[in-house]
C-alpha positions, 0 to 999 in steps of 0.5 A, spaced: 332 349 910 327 344 912 323 346 906 325 343 900 326 348 894 319 348 890 316 345 896 311 351 897 306 350 890 307 342 891 304 344 898 298 349 895 297 344 889 295 340 895 290 343 899 288 346 891 285 341 890 282 338 896 279 345 896 275 343 890 275 335 893 279 331 889 284 327 891 291 328 892 297 326 894 302 323 900 308 329 897 315 330 901 316 337 903 322 337 907 326 334 913 327 336 919 333 339 922 338 335 925 338 337 931 330 338 931 330 330 930 336 328 935 331 332 939 324 329 937 327 323 938 331 323 946 323 326 947 321 319 944 327 315 947 324 318 953 316 316 953 320 309 952 316 310 944 320 308 937 325 313 935 324 316 929 328 314 923 329 318 917 328 326 918 323 328 911 317 330 912 310 327 908 305 332 907 297 330 904 293 335 907 286 333 910 286 335 917 290 341 916 285 343 911 279 342 915 282 345 921 284 352 918 279 353 913 273 352 918 277 358 921 277 364 914 284 361 912 285 362 906 291 358 903 296 362 902 296 364 909 296 356 909 303 355 906 306 361 910 303 357 917 308 351 913 313 354 912 314 358 919 311 353 923 317 347 919 322 352 919 330 351 922 329 355 928 323 351 930 323 348 935 321 340 938 314 341 943 316 337 950 308 334 950 305 327 952 300 328 946 303 330 940 310 330 937 310 338 934 315 343 933 313 351 934 316 356 931 319 361 937 319 367 933 312 370 931 310 372 926 304 377 924 298 374 921 295 379 916 289 380 921 293 384 926 295 378 930 302 376 932 302 369 932 306 362 934 306 358 928 306 350 932 307 344 927 303 337 929 307 331 926 304 324 926 309 319 926 305 312 926 301 311 919 307 313 915 313 310 918 319 311 918 319 318 916 314 323 919 306 326 917 305 334 918 299 332 920 297 340 921 299 347 923 298 351 929 296 359 928 298 359 936 296 367 938 291 368 933 285 372 937 281 375 931 280 369 926 280 372 918 272 370 919 272 374 923 275 381 920 270 384 916 
């Protein structure tokens, strides 16, 4: 499993700090699988970009919290999105604009949607490691802020 044991509570702690307006620290939350790492690097090489040397994934959470909180998601929802998007089943998404993983197995988000969680990775700021920049619950037509 790409997420380390205990990473759910570390992720939750960072998001809670951010929610209170406090400063969170960058934490290591998991690693890409060997296949995810290889496919990501093959895409980067074909786009004439440098390889990602280390498969470890770091997390701060500011952008993720801001984006998903604006949609009405709770911190627990965000932790679930991260766990799904960074699961061993997640596949590297071919794109020219971002490096991402998408879980091809839909997840019931608790708001009436079946979503495919996408993890957006930032690969240059914390070289040689990837940083989880954000998650996107694809297919969340009904957002929590729209629910009664």
